[in-house]
N, C-alpha and C positions, 0 to 999 in steps of 0.2 A: 089420355083425356086432358083437355085444356081447361084452365080455370076461367070462369065467367066473371065479368065485372060485378061487383057488389056482393059476391058470394064468398064464403069462407073457403079456403083451399081444402080440397079433399085430403083427408088423412091417408097416406100411403102405407099399406101394410106389406110385410114381407110375404114372398111367395110361399104357398103352402107346400109342405113336404109330405110324401106318402108315409103312412105309418110304418115304423120299423118293428121288426120282430124282437122280442126280448132276447138278450144274450143267454146262451145256454149256461147252465151251471158249470159244466165241464168245458173249458176252453180248448183243451188239447185232445187230439184224436188218438194219440199213442196210449198204450196201457200205462197204468200208474207205476209199475215196477221199472219201466224204462226211465221215468223222470226222477228217480231217486238220486240224491246227491251223494250218498254214502257208497263206498266201494265194497262190493261183495268179495269174498275170498277168491272166487273164480276170476273176477275182473282184475283184482290185484295181481294174481299169478300171471294173467295174460300180459299185463303191463311190464312185469319183471322180465318175462320171456322176450318181449319185444325190445326192451332196453338192452338185454344181454346180446341179442342178435345184432342190434345196431352197433354195439361196442366191438363185436367181432368184425363186422364190415369195416368199421373205421380202422381197426388194427391191421386188417389185411390190406386196406388201401394205403396205410402208412408204410407197411413193409414193401409193397410194390413200388411206391415212390422212392423209398430209400435204395432199393436194389437198382432201380432205373438210374438214379443219380450216381451210384457207385459204378455201374456199368458204363455210363456215358463218360464218366471221368477217365476210366481206363481206356475207353475207345478214343478219346481225344488225346490223352497223354501217353498211352501205351501201358501194357501190363508190367508189373515189376519183374525184374530179372531178365528183361529183354524178350519176354514171351511174345510180345506183339509190338509193332511199331506205332508211334503216334499217327493219328489220322493225317495231319498235314504233311508229315514226312512221307507216308505211303502215297499220298496224292501227288506230292512233288516228284517222287520216283516214277510213278505211273506217267505223269506228264512228260518227264524226260524221255521215257521209252517212246511215247507217242511222237515227240519231236524228232528223235533219232530215226524212227521208221519213216516219217514223212520227209525228213531231210535226205534219206537214202534215195527216194524217188526223185527229189529235186536235183540231187547230184547226178544221177544217171541220165536225167533228161537234159541237163544244162552244162555239166562240167566234165563228164567222163570222156567226151570226145577230145578234150585237150589235155586233161590230167590223168587219163587212164581209168579203166573201170575200177581198179583197186588202188588208185592213187599212185601208180607206178611211174607216172609222167608220160609226156608225149609232146604235144605242141607247148604245153605249159610245164612247169617244173614238177618234180616229185613232191607228193604230199604225205605219203605214208612213212616217211623217214622218222624214226624215233627221236633222233637228234633234233629235228625240226619241230616235232610235235611236243617235245618236252617243254620248250619255252618260246621258240620262235613263232610258231603258229598258235598264238594265244587267241582268246576270244576277242580281245580288243583289236589285235592286228588283223584278224580275219574280217571283222566288221568294217574296219577302215578300208581294206582292200575291196570288199564287195560293194561298199558305198561309193567310193571315188574311182575305182578301177585301177588300171595299170600304172597310172601316174604316181600312185602311192608306192608302187613296187620299185624299189631301187631308184626312184626319181626319174624313171624312164617314161617320157611323154609319148614315145612311140610303141609302148608295150601293147601287145595284142590282147591283153586282159581287159575285157569290157567292164562297164559299169553295170551292176546288177540291181542295186537298190532303186526303187521307184522315186526316192527322194531326189535323184539326179537323172531321172529319165529311164531307169532300168525296168525290167519286167517283174521283179520280186518285191512284195510288200515286206513290212518289218517282221511279221510273223514268219514268213518264209525264210528270211535272212537268219532269224534265230534258229529255225529248224535245220537249215543247212549247216550252220556252225555247230549245232549239237551233233550232227552226223560226223562232221570232220573231227570232232573232239571225242567221239564215242570210244569207250574202253574196249580193249580186245578180249577181256575176260567175261564179257556179257554177250549173250546171243539175242538177236532181234529177229522179228518176222518180216518177210517181204510181203507187202500189202499192195493190193490193186489201188492205183491212185484215184480212180473214180468211185469205187465201191468201198474202199477201206477194208476189204475182206482179205484174209491171208491167201496167198497164191500157193497152190499145191503142184507138185511135180507129177510125172506120169504114174508114179506109185501111190499117189494120194497123200504124200507127206508134205507138210508145210515147209516151204523154202525159207531158209534163215541166212543170216549174215552176221559177222562180227565186226566190231570197230577196229580201227588201226592203232590206237594209242595204247601202249603197254603201261598200265597204271603203276607198275613197280620199277619202271625204267629209271635209272640214275646214270648220269654221265660219269665218266672216269674221274677220280679225284684230280683236281688241277687242270681239267680239260678246259679249253677255251670255249666260252659261250658261243652259240651259233650266231653269226653276224646278222645285223638287221637286214642286209641285202643278201639274198641267197647266192647271187653271182660272186660275192666276195668269198664265199665258202668253197667255191670250186677251185680257185687258185690255178697255178700252172706249174708243170713239172720240169725237170731238167731236160734241156735240149728241145723244149717245146716252143720257144720264141721264134717268130718268123726271122729267118736269116737266109743268106745265100748259101745253097748247098755246094759242096765241092764239085769240081768239073766232072769227076767220074761217077757222080751219083746217078742212080737209076731213077728215071722219072715215073712217078705213080700219081694218078689223078683220081680224086673222088669228089662228088658233088652232093650238096645237101639241098633238097628241093621238096617242099610240101612236108617237112618234118620227116624226111626219109633219105637214106643214102642211095646214090646211084653211081656206080654199080654196088652190089652188096658182096661181090667176090673180087678180090684183088690178088695179083701175083707179083712178087718181087724177088730179085736174086739174093742168095745168101751171102753173108760176109762182105757186103758192099753197101756203102752209104745210099740212102734213099732220099730223093727229092720229092717230098709229098706236097702236091699242089691241091689245096682245098678251096673249092668254089662254094661259098655260102650264098645261095640264091634266095633265102628266106629273109626278106627285108624286115629289119627291126627285131630279129630273133637271134639270140646267141647260140652258136654251135661250136663244137670242137671235135677232133678226131684223136682218141686215145687208143693205144695198142696194148693188149694184154696177152701174155703167154698162156700156154695150156695149164700151167700150175697156178694161175691167178695173179702173177706178178705183172705190175704195170711197167712196161719197158719203154713206153713213150707217152708223155702227157703234154698234149698241145695246149697252148694258151687260147681260150675261147675268144671269139669276136662276133659282133653283130653283122648280119647281112644287110644289104647285098654287098659282098666284098669277096675278093680272092687273094689268098696269101699262100706262099710257098714255105715249107718247113723242112729243115734238115733232120733226118732220122739216122741215128747211129746204126752201123751194120748189125744185122740180126742173124742169129744162127738159123739153120734150116729147120723147118717145122711149121706147124699150123698155129696161127695167132687169131685173135679176135680184135677187130677195131670197132669202136663204139663212141657215141656221144655221151659225155658224162652228165649233160643237162637233161637229155631226153632218152629215157631208158629203152624206148622202142626202136631207137636207131642203132642197129648193129650190123656187122658184116664179118666176112672171113678173109683173112690175109694168109696166103700160102707163100712161104719163103722157101725157095728151092735152088 
């Protein structure tokens, strides 16, 4: 409503409210005994029982926590008296086993064709020699050889040993290099499982047994007291024996020729007269690869030790007269190169 001129403003009154019902005398719907503030004997006993149960739960929780802490402590650091190994030590040993087993597959796929399935040598030098594994074939040395290839080996830039690390263009990454070194340095007193490279599952033979292998390095091997350490270059360890230097044979020497080609002797059977000097002509056709021809009697005695030389080259050596019998000629660098010499 609007105010009209000359009239007093209408007094505005508050809006009327509907009448309210009077509040009941009892404001609570629960029975009076529930609203009592004093504790009844039954209620007090119930509270005591609940408090006792809570203390037991707390005690049991504390015991569980304490036992867990103690168990975890021994799990991490090992039980007293050597009853168990520390977790990190056990994990390290397990990882070492994994590295060796993976390194075995890497070796068979990439290295065995040159160094032999069991490290006995071939195109490349022997790797399973305890004398070499003791100190010469250390982790650092192997890593350098695999990283830079044959140029690190004896300073021979023409070495057939390729680069394996992908740092310099090779096919293997740093983990594979570590695994390969772990295999080469694996101890001979531990047995490992042969695993499928793609599935990582153990390979079984026809009888259902898991195929296994052992490392090459004897962990208790010690060189003889006063022994000369293995040289940095394996070629320096081969040396040369008496009568093994290239020289002009006497006029009456019987000519015998042997050829090395493809890391193999041709022929593998030789015949020479007894009690007569031998003019041994050795044709090394493997370019950049060292070979020699040593002769061993049936009792294991080395009767001729040739001085090795790199191919491709041909040299003639004078061999002292040999008694009649059967002999073995071999390359001291590549164990797969052997033949038979019949002296009659």
